[in-house]
VEXSE-908067 format. One record per atom (N, C-alpha, C): atom name; z, x, y; residue in three letters; residue number from 1. Coordinates in steps of 0.05 Angstrom, whole numbers, padded with zeros to 5 digits. Layout:
! residues N
- CA,Z,X,Y,ALA,NUM
...
! end
This chain:
! residues 51
- N,00000,00017,-00024,MET,1
- CA,00000,00000,00000,MET,1
- C,00000,00018,00025,MET,1
- N,-00017,00012,00044,ALA,2
- CA,-00020,00028,00068,ALA,2
- C,00002,00020,00088,ALA,2
- N,00009,00040,00104,ASN,3
- CA,00028,00034,00126,ASN,3
- C,00012,00023,00149,ASN,3
- N,00025,00009,00167,ARG,4
- CA,00012,-00002,00190,ARG,4
- C,00025,00010,00215,ARG,4
- N,00008,00020,00233,PHE,5
- CA,00017,00032,00258,PHE,5
- C,00005,00017,00281,PHE,5
- N,00020,00015,00302,GLN,6
- CA,00009,00004,00327,GLN,6
- C,00009,00026,00348,GLN,6
- N,-00015,00032,00359,ILE,7
- CA,-00018,00053,00378,ILE,7
- C,-00032,00042,00403,ILE,7
- N,-00020,00046,00426,ASP,8
- CA,-00033,00038,00451,ASP,8
- C,-00052,00061,00458,ASP,8
- N,-00076,00054,00465,GLY,9
- CA,-00095,00075,00472,GLY,9
- C,-00118,00065,00489,GLY,9
- N,-00137,00083,00494,GLU,10
- CA,-00160,00078,00511,GLU,10
- C,-00186,00074,00496,GLU,10
- N,-00189,00087,00473,GLU,11
- CA,-00214,00087,00458,GLU,11
- C,-00209,00095,00429,GLU,11
- N,-00224,00083,00411,VAL,12
- CA,-00222,00090,00382,VAL,12
- C,-00249,00099,00372,VAL,12
- N,-00248,00121,00356,LEU,13
- CA,-00272,00131,00342,LEU,13
- C,-00267,00131,00313,LEU,13
- N,-00288,00125,00297,ASP,14
- CA,-00287,00129,00268,ASP,14
- C,-00301,00155,00262,ASP,14
- N,-00290,00171,00245,GLY,15
- CA,-00303,00197,00239,GLY,15
- C,-00295,00206,00212,GLY,15
- N,-00305,00230,00205,GLN,16
- CA,-00298,00243,00180,GLN,16
- C,-00289,00271,00185,GLN,16
- N,-00268,00279,00171,VAL,17
- CA,-00257,00306,00173,VAL,17
- C,-00276,00325,00159,VAL,17
- N,-00283,00347,00173,LYS,18
- CA,-00302,00366,00161,LYS,18
- C,-00289,00393,00158,LYS,18
- N,-00299,00408,00139,GLU,19
- CA,-00289,00435,00134,GLU,19
- C,-00294,00453,00158,GLU,19
- N,-00274,00470,00164,PHE,20
- CA,-00276,00488,00187,PHE,20
- C,-00261,00513,00180,PHE,20
- N,-00274,00533,00169,GLY,21
- CA,-00260,00558,00161,GLY,21
- C,-00240,00552,00139,GLY,21
- N,-00215,00560,00144,ASN,22
- CA,-00193,00554,00125,ASN,22
- C,-00179,00528,00131,ASN,22
- N,-00190,00512,00148,SER,23
- CA,-00178,00487,00157,SER,23
- C,-00198,00465,00157,SER,23
- N,-00194,00445,00173,ALA,24
- CA,-00213,00423,00176,ALA,24
- C,-00210,00412,00205,ALA,24
- N,-00231,00397,00214,HIS,25
- CA,-00229,00387,00241,HIS,25
- C,-00244,00360,00243,HIS,25
- N,-00237,00346,00264,VAL,26
- CA,-00251,00321,00271,VAL,26
- C,-00263,00325,00298,VAL,26
- N,-00289,00319,00301,THR,27
- CA,-00302,00323,00327,THR,27
- C,-00298,00298,00344,THR,27
- N,-00291,00303,00369,VAL,28
- CA,-00288,00281,00389,VAL,28
- C,-00306,00288,00413,VAL,28
- N,-00312,00268,00430,PRO,29
- CA,-00330,00273,00453,PRO,29
- C,-00318,00294,00472,PRO,29
- N,-00336,00310,00483,LYS,30
- CA,-00328,00331,00502,LYS,30
- C,-00311,00319,00525,LYS,30
- N,-00317,00294,00533,ARG,31
- CA,-00303,00282,00555,ARG,31
- C,-00273,00278,00549,ARG,31
- N,-00265,00281,00524,TRP,32
- CA,-00237,00278,00516,TRP,32
- C,-00221,00304,00520,TRP,32
- N,-00234,00325,00528,ARG,33
- CA,-00220,00351,00532,ARG,33
- C,-00196,00346,00551,ARG,33
- N,-00173,00357,00543,GLY,34
- CA,-00149,00355,00560,GLY,34
- C,-00133,00329,00555,GLY,34
- N,-00144,00310,00540,ALA,35
- CA,-00130,00285,00534,ALA,35
- C,-00111,00288,00511,ALA,35
- N,-00091,00272,00510,ASN,36
- CA,-00073,00270,00487,ASN,36
- C,-00085,00252,00467,ASN,36
- N,-00085,00259,00441,VAL,37
- CA,-00097,00243,00420,VAL,37
- C,-00078,00241,00396,VAL,37
- N,-00082,00221,00379,LYS,38
- CA,-00068,00219,00354,LYS,38
- C,-00089,00216,00332,LYS,38
- N,-00084,00228,00309,VAL,39
- CA,-00103,00226,00287,VAL,39
- C,-00088,00212,00264,VAL,39
- N,-00101,00191,00253,VAL,40
- CA,-00090,00175,00231,VAL,40
- C,-00108,00176,00208,VAL,40
- N,-00099,00186,00185,ARG,41
- CA,-00115,00186,00160,ARG,41
- C,-00115,00158,00149,ARG,41
- N,-00139,00147,00144,THR,42
- CA,-00142,00120,00135,THR,42
- C,-00151,00117,00106,THR,42
- N,-00155,00140,00092,SER,43
- CA,-00162,00139,00064,SER,43
- C,-00152,00165,00050,SER,43
- N,-00152,00165,00024,GLU,44
- CA,-00144,00189,00009,GLU,44
- C,-00166,00209,00012,GLU,44
- N,-00159,00235,00013,PRO,45
- CA,-00180,00256,00014,PRO,45
- C,-00197,00255,-00011,PRO,45
- N,-00223,00261,-00008,THR,46
- CA,-00241,00262,-00031,THR,46
- C,-00243,00290,-00043,THR,46
- N,-00236,00311,-00027,GLU,47
- CA,-00237,00338,-00036,GLU,47
- C,-00208,00350,-00035,GLU,47
- N,-00201,00365,-00055,GLN,48
- CA,-00174,00378,-00055,GLN,48
- C,-00177,00408,-00051,GLN,48
- N,-00158,00420,-00038,ASP,49
- CA,-00158,00449,-00034,ASP,49
- C,-00156,00462,-00061,ASP,49
- N,-00171,00484,-00065,GLU,50
- CA,-00168,00499,-00089,GLU,50
- C,-00149,00522,-00084,GLU,50
- N,-00128,00524,-00100,GLU,51
- CA,-00108,00545,-00096,GLU,51
- C,-00108,00564,-00119,GLU,51
! end
């Protein structure tokens, strides 16, 4: 069962987390530079880290 969060904000984007070196990132519009953001995972990851 998923948790429910209520977040007040200005704009919502749907995206996918992509590999970035030893980490991962989500791309947002350049106009968001300097803004505060929150990232919420909405599904289980499809790829697992290999250790």
